C-alpha positions as a LaTeX table, in Angstrom:
\begin{tabular}{lrrr}
\hline
Residue & $x$ (\AA) & $y$ (\AA) & $z$ (\AA) \\
\hline
Unk1 & 6.81 & $-9.68$ & 23.94 \\
Unk2 & 8.73 & $-6.81$ & 22.31 \\
Unk3 & 6.50 & $-6.73$ & 19.26 \\
Unk4 & 3.43 & $-6.07$ & 21.43 \\
Unk5 & 4.96 & $-3.13$ & 23.34 \\
Unk6 & 3.17 & $-0.54$ & 21.20 \\
Unk7 & $-0.27$ & $-1.99$ & 21.91 \\
Unk8 & 0.51 & $-2.24$ & 25.63 \\
Unk9 & 1.48 & 1.45 & 25.70 \\
Unk10 & $-1.76$ & 2.39 & 23.92 \\
Unk11 & $-3.78$ & 0.37 & 26.45 \\
Unk12 & $-2.05$ & 2.17 & 29.33 \\
Unk13 & $-2.86$ & 5.54 & 27.76 \\
Unk14 & $-6.56$ & 4.67 & 27.60 \\
Unk15 & $-6.60$ & 3.23 & 31.12 \\
Unk16 & $-5.33$ & 6.53 & 32.50 \\
Unk17 & $-8.21$ & 8.51 & 30.98 \\
Unk18 & $-10.81$ & 8.25 & 33.79 \\
Unk19 & $-8.29$ & 9.15 & 36.47 \\
Unk20 & $-8.01$ & 12.89 & 35.88 \\
Unk21 & $-10.34$ & 15.86 & 35.70 \\
Unk22 & $-10.54$ & 18.35 & 32.83 \\
Unk23 & $-9.82$ & 22.07 & 32.96 \\
Unk24 & $-8.34$ & 23.10 & 29.60 \\
Unk25 & $-8.16$ & 21.15 & 26.39 \\
Unk26 & $-5.18$ & 20.21 & 24.24 \\
Unk27 & $-5.95$ & 21.01 & 20.60 \\
Unk28 & $-3.62$ & 19.35 & 18.09 \\
Unk29 & $-3.75$ & 17.17 & 14.97 \\
Unk30 & $-3.24$ & 13.41 & 15.10 \\
Unk31 & 0.36 & 12.26 & 14.78 \\
Unk32 & 0.33 & 10.47 & 11.41 \\
Unk33 & 3.37 & 9.38 & 9.37 \\
Unk34 & 3.58 & 7.24 & 6.27 \\
Unk35 & 5.39 & 4.18 & 7.65 \\
Unk36 & 5.56 & 2.32 & 4.33 \\
Unk37 & 9.11 & 0.87 & 4.36 \\
Unk38 & 10.60 & 3.33 & 1.86 \\
Unk39 & 8.45 & 6.41 & 2.51 \\
Unk40 & 9.23 & 6.15 & 6.24 \\
Unk41 & 12.88 & 6.89 & 5.46 \\
Unk42 & 12.13 & 10.43 & 4.26 \\
Unk43 & 11.92 & 13.56 & 6.41 \\
Unk44 & 8.21 & 14.32 & 6.02 \\
Unk45 & 6.95 & 15.79 & 9.32 \\
Unk46 & 3.66 & 14.81 & 10.87 \\
Unk47 & 1.07 & 17.51 & 11.37 \\
Unk48 & 1.18 & 19.53 & 14.57 \\
Unk49 & $-0.52$ & 22.59 & 15.99 \\
Unk50 & 0.68 & 25.99 & 14.80 \\
Unk51 & 0.32 & 27.38 & 18.32 \\
Unk52 & 3.47 & 27.94 & 20.39 \\
Unk53 & 3.58 & 28.01 & 24.19 \\
Unk54 & 6.52 & 28.98 & 26.36 \\
Unk55 & 8.08 & 26.10 & 28.24 \\
Unk56 & 8.32 & 22.38 & 27.65 \\
Unk57 & 5.77 & 20.36 & 25.63 \\
Unk58 & 6.18 & 16.59 & 25.24 \\
Unk59 & 4.38 & 13.97 & 23.15 \\
Unk60 & 5.00 & 10.23 & 23.46 \\
Unk61 & 3.72 & 8.34 & 20.43 \\
Unk62 & 3.48 & 4.72 & 19.28 \\
Unk63 & 2.59 & 3.21 & 15.88 \\
Unk64 & 1.84 & $-0.30$ & 14.69 \\
Unk65 & 1.73 & $-0.53$ & 10.89 \\
Unk66 & 1.06 & $-3.58$ & 8.72 \\
Unk67 & 2.28 & $-3.71$ & 5.12 \\
Unk68 & 1.45 & $-5.67$ & 2.01 \\
Unk69 & 2.46 & $-4.47$ & $-1.46$ \\
Unk70 & 3.16 & $-6.72$ & $-4.45$ \\
Unk71 & 3.67 & $-4.78$ & $-7.69$ \\
Unk72 & 5.66 & $-5.52$ & $-10.86$ \\
Unk73 & 6.40 & $-3.52$ & $-14.00$ \\
Unk74 & 8.68 & $-4.22$ & $-16.96$ \\
Unk75 & 11.69 & $-2.76$ & $-15.13$ \\
Unk76 & 10.84 & $-2.83$ & $-11.42$ \\
Unk77 & 9.48 & $-5.01$ & $-8.65$ \\
Unk78 & 8.31 & $-4.06$ & $-5.16$ \\
Unk79 & 7.27 & $-6.51$ & $-2.45$ \\
Unk80 & 6.65 & $-5.27$ & 1.08 \\
Unk81 & 5.21 & $-7.79$ & 3.55 \\
Unk82 & 5.70 & $-7.24$ & 7.26 \\
Unk83 & 4.98 & $-5.04$ & 10.22 \\
Unk84 & 6.61 & $-1.88$ & 11.55 \\
Unk85 & 6.46 & $-0.61$ & 15.11 \\
Unk86 & 7.70 & 2.86 & 15.90 \\
Unk87 & 7.96 & 4.56 & 19.28 \\
Unk88 & 8.70 & 8.28 & 19.18 \\
Unk89 & 9.27 & 11.07 & 21.65 \\
Unk90 & 8.79 & 14.68 & 20.56 \\
Unk91 & 10.15 & 17.44 & 22.78 \\
Unk92 & 9.12 & 21.04 & 22.03 \\
Unk93 & 10.67 & 23.98 & 23.87 \\
Unk94 & 8.95 & 27.35 & 23.60 \\
Unk95 & 11.81 & 29.84 & 23.85 \\
Unk96 & 9.34 & 32.74 & 23.77 \\
Unk97 & 5.69 & 33.26 & 22.83 \\
Unk98 & 6.70 & 33.20 & 19.14 \\
Unk99 & 9.81 & 30.96 & 18.83 \\
Unk100 & 10.16 & 27.23 & 19.43 \\
Unk101 & 12.76 & 24.51 & 18.93 \\
Unk102 & 11.90 & 20.82 & 18.92 \\
Unk103 & 13.38 & 17.36 & 18.47 \\
Unk104 & 11.72 & 14.08 & 17.48 \\
Unk105 & 13.46 & 10.89 & 18.61 \\
Unk106 & 12.12 & 7.65 & 17.04 \\
Unk107 & 12.95 & 3.96 & 17.43 \\
Unk108 & 11.72 & 1.51 & 14.76 \\
Unk109 & 11.27 & $-2.26$ & 14.69 \\
Unk110 & 10.54 & $-4.28$ & 11.54 \\
Unk111 & 9.24 & $-7.83$ & 11.94 \\
Unk112 & 6.74 & $-10.37$ & 10.72 \\
Unk113 & 4.36 & $-9.09$ & 13.35 \\
Unk114 & 1.17 & $-10.70$ & 14.61 \\
Unk115 & $-1.81$ & $-8.87$ & 13.04 \\
Unk116 & $-2.00$ & $-10.46$ & 9.55 \\
Unk117 & $-4.79$ & $-12.86$ & 10.53 \\
Unk118 & $-6.90$ & $-10.01$ & 11.91 \\
Unk119 & $-6.41$ & $-7.91$ & 8.77 \\
Unk120 & $-7.34$ & $-10.88$ & 6.57 \\
Unk121 & $-10.53$ & $-11.43$ & 8.59 \\
Unk122 & $-11.38$ & $-7.73$ & 8.25 \\
Unk123 & $-11.03$ & $-7.93$ & 4.46 \\
Unk124 & $-13.11$ & $-11.12$ & 4.33 \\
Unk125 & $-15.87$ & $-9.73$ & 6.56 \\
Unk126 & $-16.46$ & $-6.73$ & 4.31 \\
Unk127 & $-15.66$ & $-8.41$ & 0.98 \\
Unk128 & $-12.67$ & $-6.12$ & 0.42 \\
Unk129 & $-9.81$ & $-6.91$ & $-1.92$ \\
Unk130 & $-6.61$ & $-7.76$ & $-0.03$ \\
Unk131 & $-4.24$ & $-7.35$ & $-3.00$ \\
Unk132 & $-3.04$ & $-10.95$ & $-2.65$ \\
Unk133 & $-2.21$ & $-10.73$ & 1.08 \\
Unk134 & $-4.15$ & $-13.91$ & 1.96 \\
Unk135 & $-2.21$ & $-15.94$ & $-0.63$ \\
Unk136 & 1.12 & $-15.62$ & 1.21 \\
Unk137 & 2.14 & $-16.99$ & 4.63 \\
Unk138 & 1.04 & $-14.85$ & 7.58 \\
Unk139 & 3.37 & $-12.94$ & 9.88 \\
Unk140 & 6.47 & $-12.99$ & 7.72 \\
Unk141 & 8.83 & $-10.14$ & 6.88 \\
Unk142 & 10.19 & $-9.42$ & 3.44 \\
Unk143 & 10.88 & $-5.95$ & 2.09 \\
Unk144 & 12.29 & $-5.94$ & $-1.42$ \\
Unk145 & 12.68 & $-3.40$ & $-4.22$ \\
Unk146 & 14.47 & $-4.26$ & $-7.47$ \\
Unk147 & 15.03 & $-2.24$ & $-10.63$ \\
Unk148 & 17.52 & $-2.18$ & $-13.49$ \\
Unk149 & 19.78 & 0.12 & $-11.45$ \\
Unk150 & 19.11 & $-0.91$ & $-7.85$ \\
Unk151 & 18.35 & $-3.75$ & $-5.47$ \\
Unk152 & 17.46 & $-3.51$ & $-1.78$ \\
Unk153 & 15.95 & $-6.05$ & 0.59 \\
Unk154 & 15.28 & $-6.95$ & 4.22 \\
Unk155 & 14.18 & $-10.49$ & 5.12 \\
Unk156 & 14.76 & $-10.62$ & 8.88 \\
Unk157 & 13.57 & $-8.78$ & 11.96 \\
Unk158 & 15.49 & $-5.58$ & 12.63 \\
Unk159 & 15.24 & $-2.71$ & 15.09 \\
Unk160 & 17.10 & 0.36 & 16.22 \\
Unk161 & 17.19 & 4.11 & 16.45 \\
Unk162 & 15.70 & 5.90 & 13.45 \\
Unk163 & 16.62 & 9.25 & 11.93 \\
Unk164 & 16.27 & 12.10 & 14.45 \\
Unk165 & 14.55 & 15.32 & 13.37 \\
Unk166 & 15.15 & 18.86 & 14.64 \\
Unk167 & 12.90 & 21.84 & 13.94 \\
Unk168 & 12.80 & 25.60 & 14.45 \\
Unk169 & 9.34 & 27.22 & 14.34 \\
Unk170 & 8.09 & 30.81 & 14.43 \\
Unk171 & 4.47 & 31.86 & 14.89 \\
Unk172 & 3.72 & 34.71 & 12.49 \\
Unk173 & 0.04 & 35.27 & 13.30 \\
Unk174 & $-1.79$ & 34.73 & 16.56 \\
Unk175 & $-5.45$ & 35.71 & 16.76 \\
Unk176 & $-8.23$ & 34.35 & 18.92 \\
Unk177 & $-9.41$ & 31.90 & 16.26 \\
Unk178 & $-6.34$ & 31.59 & 14.02 \\
Unk179 & $-2.63$ & 30.83 & 14.37 \\
Unk180 & $-0.14$ & 30.69 & 11.50 \\
Unk181 & 3.41 & 29.38 & 11.94 \\
Unk182 & 6.39 & 28.67 & 9.71 \\
Unk183 & 9.09 & 26.10 & 10.41 \\
Unk184 & 12.27 & 24.63 & 9.00 \\
Unk185 & 13.40 & 21.13 & 9.88 \\
Unk186 & 16.47 & 18.93 & 9.56 \\
Unk187 & 16.36 & 15.12 & 9.55 \\
Unk188 & 19.76 & 13.80 & 10.61 \\
Unk189 & 21.21 & 10.50 & 9.39 \\
Unk190 & 21.15 & 8.62 & 12.70 \\
Unk191 & 19.38 & 5.41 & 11.60 \\
Unk192 & 20.82 & 2.27 & 10.02 \\
Unk193 & 20.46 & 1.68 & 6.28 \\
Unk194 & 21.03 & $-2.08$ & 6.61 \\
Unk195 & 18.20 & $-2.32$ & 9.18 \\
Unk196 & 15.87 & $-0.05$ & 7.11 \\
Unk197 & 15.62 & 2.30 & 10.12 \\
Unk198 & 17.31 & 5.21 & 8.35 \\
Unk199 & 17.92 & 6.48 & 4.82 \\
Unk200 & 21.64 & 7.08 & 5.23 \\
Unk201 & 21.14 & 10.71 & 4.21 \\
Unk202 & 20.06 & 14.04 & 5.69 \\
Unk203 & 16.86 & 15.80 & 4.59 \\
Unk204 & 15.71 & 19.39 & 5.01 \\
Unk205 & 12.12 & 20.63 & 4.96 \\
Unk206 & 10.13 & 23.84 & 5.26 \\
Unk207 & 6.47 & 23.96 & 6.25 \\
Unk208 & 3.62 & 26.38 & 6.92 \\
Unk209 & 1.10 & 25.38 & 9.58 \\
Unk210 & $-2.36$ & 26.71 & 10.39 \\
Unk211 & $-4.60$ & 26.19 & 13.41 \\
Unk212 & $-7.99$ & 27.68 & 14.07 \\
Unk213 & $-11.41$ & 27.46 & 15.66 \\
Unk214 & $-14.85$ & 27.70 & 14.08 \\
Unk215 & $-16.07$ & 31.29 & 14.40 \\
Unk216 & $-19.56$ & 30.33 & 15.55 \\
Unk217 & $-20.82$ & 28.42 & 18.56 \\
Unk218 & $-19.95$ & 25.08 & 16.98 \\
Unk219 & $-17.27$ & 23.17 & 18.99 \\
Unk220 & $-15.03$ & 22.71 & 15.97 \\
Unk221 & $-11.24$ & 23.13 & 15.56 \\
Unk222 & $-9.02$ & 22.59 & 12.53 \\
Unk223 & $-5.35$ & 22.34 & 11.64 \\
Unk224 & $-3.44$ & 22.15 & 8.37 \\
Unk225 & 0.04 & 22.13 & 6.93 \\
Unk226 & 1.71 & 22.57 & 3.54 \\
Unk227 & 5.40 & 22.06 & 2.90 \\
Unk228 & 8.26 & 20.65 & 0.85 \\
Unk229 & 11.19 & 18.35 & 1.67 \\
Unk230 & 14.59 & 18.30 & $-0.02$ \\
Unk231 & 15.66 & 14.66 & 0.10 \\
Unk232 & 19.33 & 13.77 & 0.49 \\
Unk233 & 20.90 & 11.15 & $-1.75$ \\
Unk234 & 20.10 & 7.73 & $-0.26$ \\
Unk235 & 21.61 & 4.42 & $-1.34$ \\
Unk236 & 18.49 & 2.68 & $-0.04$ \\
Unk237 & 16.07 & 4.85 & $-2.01$ \\
Unk238 & 18.32 & 4.57 & $-5.06$ \\
Unk239 & 19.15 & 6.79 & $-8.04$ \\
Unk240 & 15.51 & 7.23 & $-9.06$ \\
Unk241 & 14.51 & 8.94 & $-5.82$ \\
Unk242 & 12.78 & 12.30 & $-6.06$ \\
Unk243 & 14.90 & 15.27 & $-4.96$ \\
Unk244 & 11.88 & 17.32 & $-3.86$ \\
Unk245 & 8.72 & 15.97 & $-2.21$ \\
Unk246 & 5.68 & 18.11 & $-1.47$ \\
Unk247 & 3.39 & 17.27 & 1.43 \\
Unk248 & 0.23 & 18.57 & 3.05 \\
Unk249 & $-2.65$ & 17.71 & 5.31 \\
Unk250 & $-5.82$ & 18.84 & 7.00 \\
Unk251 & $-7.14$ & 17.83 & 10.43 \\
Unk252 & $-10.57$ & 18.48 & 11.98 \\
Unk253 & $-11.50$ & 18.16 & 15.66 \\
Unk254 & $-15.09$ & 18.02 & 16.91 \\
Unk255 & $-15.71$ & 18.35 & 20.66 \\
Unk256 & $-18.24$ & 15.69 & 21.64 \\
Unk257 & $-18.27$ & 16.44 & 25.38 \\
Unk258 & $-16.12$ & 18.32 & 27.86 \\
Unk259 & $-13.81$ & 15.29 & 27.94 \\
Unk260 & $-13.97$ & 13.72 & 24.48 \\
Unk261 & $-13.23$ & 14.86 & 20.92 \\
Unk262 & $-13.54$ & 13.12 & 17.56 \\
Unk263 & $-10.78$ & 13.74 & 15.00 \\
Unk264 & $-10.66$ & 13.15 & 11.25 \\
Unk265 & $-7.52$ & 13.81 & 9.25 \\
Unk266 & $-6.09$ & 13.59 & 5.74 \\
Unk267 & $-2.35$ & 13.44 & 4.99 \\
Unk268 & $-0.66$ & 13.28 & 1.61 \\
Unk269 & 2.70 & 13.63 & $-0.10$ \\
Unk270 & 3.97 & 13.46 & $-3.66$ \\
Unk271 & 5.70 & 10.42 & $-5.19$ \\
Unk272 & 8.99 & 9.37 & $-3.60$ \\
Unk273 & 10.51 & 7.73 & $-6.70$ \\
Unk274 & 10.42 & 8.14 & $-10.47$ \\
Unk275 & 8.80 & 4.74 & $-10.85$ \\
Unk276 & 6.17 & 2.92 & $-12.91$ \\
Unk277 & 4.93 & 1.26 & $-9.72$ \\
Unk278 & 1.89 & 2.99 & $-8.21$ \\
Unk279 & 3.04 & 2.34 & $-4.64$ \\
Unk280 & 6.24 & 4.34 & $-5.17$ \\
Unk281 & 5.71 & 6.47 & $-8.27$ \\
Unk282 & 2.39 & 8.14 & $-7.45$ \\
Unk283 & 1.22 & 10.45 & $-4.61$ \\
Unk284 & 0.29 & 8.90 & $-1.27$ \\
Unk285 & $-2.90$ & 9.53 & 0.69 \\
Unk286 & $-3.93$ & 8.49 & 4.21 \\
Unk287 & $-7.22$ & 9.02 & 6.05 \\
Unk288 & $-7.21$ & 8.83 & 9.86 \\
Unk289 & $-9.94$ & 8.70 & 12.48 \\
Unk290 & $-9.39$ & 9.00 & 16.22 \\
Unk291 & $-10.66$ & 9.89 & 19.67 \\
Unk292 & $-9.04$ & 12.29 & 22.11 \\
Unk293 & $-9.57$ & 12.15 & 25.87 \\
Unk294 & $-8.58$ & 15.23 & 27.89 \\
Unk295 & $-6.72$ & 14.32 & 31.07 \\
Unk296 & $-6.66$ & 17.51 & 33.09 \\
Unk297 & $-5.32$ & 20.94 & 32.33 \\
Unk298 & $-2.13$ & 19.93 & 30.54 \\
Unk299 & $-2.67$ & 16.35 & 29.35 \\
Unk300 & $-4.52$ & 14.47 & 26.61 \\
Unk301 & $-4.41$ & 11.03 & 25.05 \\
Unk302 & $-5.25$ & 10.06 & 21.44 \\
Unk303 & $-6.15$ & 6.64 & 20.06 \\
Unk304 & $-6.56$ & 6.42 & 16.27 \\
Unk305 & $-6.00$ & 4.46 & 13.07 \\
Unk306 & $-4.92$ & 5.44 & 9.55 \\
Unk307 & $-5.89$ & 3.78 & 6.25 \\
Unk308 & $-4.29$ & 4.05 & 2.81 \\
Unk309 & $-7.13$ & 5.65 & 0.86 \\
Unk310 & $-4.70$ & 5.81 & $-2.06$ \\
Unk311 & $-4.30$ & 2.04 & $-2.10$ \\
Unk312 & $-0.79$ & 0.66 & $-1.40$ \\
Unk313 & 0.73 & 4.15 & $-1.15$ \\
Unk314 & 0.93 & 3.66 & 2.64 \\
Unk315 & 0.51 & 0.77 & 5.11 \\
Unk316 & $-2.75$ & $-1.20$ & 4.93 \\
Unk317 & $-3.57$ & 0.13 & 8.40 \\
Unk318 & $-1.69$ & 1.94 & 11.16 \\
Unk319 & $-2.83$ & 1.75 & 14.79 \\
Unk320 & $-1.70$ & 4.84 & 16.69 \\
Unk321 & $-1.69$ & 6.27 & 20.21 \\
Unk322 & $-0.26$ & 9.52 & 21.61 \\
Unk323 & 0.09 & 11.01 & 25.06 \\
Unk324 & 0.42 & 14.83 & 25.07 \\
Unk325 & 1.68 & 17.25 & 27.68 \\
Unk326 & 1.46 & 21.00 & 27.11 \\
Unk327 & 2.24 & 23.79 & 29.61 \\
\hline
\end{tabular}
């Protein structure tokens, strides 16, 4: 039952939608993280709105990601087959109209999962390549990376608290149709290396964020971010890990009705390792699509999915849901 908790939470979010009336809208990007087993260890923040509001803002988020990577070079081998569930709580406190502190508290579970058969049917229905996924047993877990200087593996279900992130943000520009904010973040080493829920190291990042509205009558909003992470030395990532990782993204929100919005989003980051394997040694790219339902003046719920448009640089697919509260 535990492995289905994320989908149950998402279903509850959607079920709440018709129960409340709309006054104001929550405008924010989708919460998207690269949950590939090794990339998920690094302090790369998800996109968020540049706007800051005084008081308490809270987002509860759940992910269900399915992995399959099988790549070999002369000196390295990567095999990731399994499923990751992550439940996260982000608490943002607006100290003033221009300053904010926040904390993100995640819990991660790795397991064989239960969605492999559905993913295989999806690939078959559209004649898509599955990279060899259908040739291995379904719903098993095996994360493994080997090189001449490192070996790391996980072949059993594991769960626990992941690395906690803290952030300080300052809004530098606030106009009617444009907000610009700058932030610094610190990812603490609170996860477990043996369980692949933490990197065993602390990371620091800096990021610029932008939010705006279309300057015509079109019901269109956008968000973006651009930043860099300094990655601490991790025994799990190994000696060939990159010290600096750049990241960025762009999100677009189209208001369909007074209650509903359609969101499209792109997220990317540079390679995490100096590796000949494309899954680890080349930039990652994810494309997400989602729907947002406004739930009254302060609340909104998102349901979305993310695909690895740069193949095998991220999970095959991530199912996502978020519940937002803003003052």
